[in-house]
N, C-alpha and C positions, 0 to 999 in steps of 0.2 A: 198643623198646629205649630205655634211658635216654639223655638227651643229656649226662649228666655225664661228664667225662673219667675214664678208668680210673686207679686209683691207681698202677698199675704200667706206665703208658705208657713205652715205651722212649725213651731220650734222643734218638734220631734223629727222633722225632715230636713232641716237646714243646719249648717254649721253654727255653733254658738259664738257669741261675741265674748271678748275678754271678761266683761263684767258677769255675763251669764255663766261662764266657766268657773269663775270664782265662787259663785253661789252653789256649784256642784261639789266643791272641795270640802273635805272635813278639816277640822282644826289640826294643824300640824302636817297637812298633806302638801307636798311640793309639786310644782310644775315640772321640776327636773325629773322626778320619778315618772310622771305621766308621759314626758317625752321619751324617756328610756323604754317605757312599755309600748311606745308607738300608739298611745291613746290620743295624744296631741299630735297634730300634723307638724311638719317642720316650721310652718309659719304660725304655730301656736293655736290652731283652731281645733275644735272638737266636733267631729261629724256624728251623724245619727247613730251609726253602729257602735262607735266608740263610747258614745254617751250612754247607750243601753248597758254596755259592759261595765263601764265605770259605776253606773247607778247600782247595779247588782252587787259589785264588789264592795262599794261603800256602804250600802245598806247592811250587808253581811257584817262588815267591820263594826258598824255602829251598834248592831244588835249584840255583837260579841263583846263589846267594850266592858260591861260590868263583870262578865264571867272571866275575861282575860285579866282584868285588874285583880280579881280575887286570886288568880294563879300567880301573877307576877308579884303580888304583895307577900307571898309566903317566904319563909326564910331560905328554902332550897331554891337554887336557880331553876327557872322555868324552861321547859322545852315545849315549843309549839310546833307540832308536826302538821304540815300541809299535805294531805294525802291525795295523790293523783294531781300534782301541782301543775302539770302541763308546762306552760311558759313561765310559771312562777308568779303570775300577777298577784294572786291573793297573798301569798307568803311575803312578797316584797312590800305590799301595802301594810300588812300587819307588823312587819319589822319597823317600817318608818313611823307608824302611828303609836305602837305600844312597846315592842321589845327594845328597840333602839333607845328611846327616851328612858326606859327603866334602868338602863346601865348594866344589866345582867341578863342572863338567859340566852337562848338561841332559838332560831327558826330553822327547821329542817324540811326541805321540800322533797317529796318522794315521787319519782317519775321513772317509768320503765323505758322511755325513749331516751337513749344516751345523747342524741343530738340536742334535744330540748334541755337536758341537764347541763350540757356544756354551754349552751347559749345563756341559760339562766344564771349559771355560776359566773360567767364573764360579766353579766349585767350587774349582779350583786357586788362584784369586785370593783367595777367602775363607780358604783354609787357609794363605795366605802362601807358597805354593810358587812362588817368583819365578823359578826356573830350569826351569820346566815350561811347555810351550806345546802347542797342538793345531793341526793343519793340516787344513783341509777339502779333502781330496784322496784319490783312490784310491791304494792302496799302489804300484801299478804306475807311477803318474805322478810319484811323489816323486823328486826328483833333486838335493836339496841335499847336496853332498859333506861327508863328515866323516872326518877322518884316524884317529880312534879310536872305532870304531862297534861297538855291540852291537844286534842286531835280535832282538826277541822278538815272539811272537804266540801268544795263548791263544784257541783255538777260533775262529780266523779261517776263515770258511766257504769250503768248496770250493776254488777256485783261489786265494783270497786267501792261503792258506798258502804256495803256490808263489810268489806275488808277493813275499811276505816273504823267502823264500829267495833269489829272484832279486835283490832289493834288497841283501841281504847279499853275494851273490857279486859283483854289479856294483861295489860299493864296497869289496870285500875286508874285510868286517867281521871284527873279532877274534872275535866270538861271534855265532852264530845259534842261537836256541832257539825251537822251535815245538811247540805241542800242536795237531795237526790236528783239524778238525771234520768236517763232512759232505762228504767227498771223493768226489764222484761222477764227475769228469771221465773218469778212466780206465775205471771200471766201465761208463759209458755207451757207450764205444766198443769194449769187448771183443767185442761182437757182430760187429765187423769182422774179427776173427780167423777164419780158415777153419773151417768147421763140423767138419771131420774132424781138427782139431788133437788130438794125443795127450793134451793136458792139458785138453781141452774140458769134461770132466765137472766140473772145479773151478768152472766158472761157468755150468753148465747152467741152473740155476734162479735167478730174480732175487735171492732172499735170499742165495744163495751167491755170486752175481756181485758184490753189494755188498761182502760181507765179503772176498772174494778181491781185488776191485779196490782196496779200502782198504789191504789188506796189501801188495799189489804196489806201490801208489803210494808207501807209506812206504819200502819197500825201494829203489825207484828214487831217492827223495829222498836217502836216506843215501848211495847210490853216487855221485850227482851231487856232493854236498858233499865226499865223500872224494876224488873225482877232482880237485877243485879245491883240495886241500891241507888239508882239515879233518879233525880227529880227532873221530869221531862216536860218541856213545853213544845207545842207545834204551832207555828205561826206563818203568816204570809211573808215572803221575803220582800217583794216589790209588787207594783201593780202589774196586772196581766198584760198590759201593753208593752212591758219590757221583757217578760219571760213567762212561758207557760209552765216551766219547770220551777216551781215557785214556793215549795214548802220548806221551811227551816225547822229541823229537829234539833233542839238545844237541850243537852242533858248535863246536869251537874251532880257529881257524886256526893251523896249526903248520908248514906248508911251502907252496911255490908250487903244487905239483900232486902227483898220485899216479897213476902209469901203471898200477899193478896194479888199482886201483879202476876206472880208465877201461876197462881191458880186460874186467873183470868186468861192467861196465855194458854194453859192446858185446855180450858173449856172451849176457847175459840178454835184451837187446832182440832178438837174432836168434831167440830162442824165441817171440817175440810180434810178428811183423812187421806185424800190422794195427793195433797200438795207437797212439794219438796222445795227446800230453800236452804242454801249452805249455812246461813246464819243460825238456823234452827238445829243443824246437825251437831254443832259444837257448843252452842250457847243458848239453846232452847230449854224448855222446862225439865228435860231429863239430863241436862249437862251437869 
């Protein structure tokens, strides 16, 4: 076979032109930031992998826009915590689009890998993002209080998503928005549910157990949030061609608590008496 690229390569597989790249950008988003994040190549192109990553981040930012504006418009300075920030991509994008233009507030990226924290800190400094900082800590160990808080997490692995939710609940965040990743905690202990359980066929095979465990995990997360007074929506983040880990849980604090959601949570857990999940230990119906 010839090594030459086919003339009709689909857009998802080839580098985008400058005009196509512009169509991918949100209002207020700079190429300088995309270069700093290594999403654009040195010659200004956007390859397929970088495009998928940018599309996920930008869709998340776009869906967060109304909720973040609600937080930023409050009289108290806003704190946006990016939980499990990794290289800091999401936090940097949110700073450029929302927090920077607001002229007040800060973005805090939480990451347990000190090397990634140093790298992200240097990047924010080069970009002049002076109200952005990164903390070398696990999400579960972060305890700096903030009166006007939004907690976000994009693909924080396994229980780190729950740690982000717990952080939001503990500090009564105005907004909690998470896109879960490889959520195996509940799937791993479904085997503890009695073998003759009427719904047992739903998780009989490992591949079904992972899928059912992930779905049940997100259902429990929404009920925990609702029981603590959050209005919750669950939507698709991007098309499945961009990511299989694709559910956005967006919660806004609207009241102190919700007894109906707490009762629904209790009733659901009674159907699965053998499951264990850290989020339920501290923030479940008996908390």
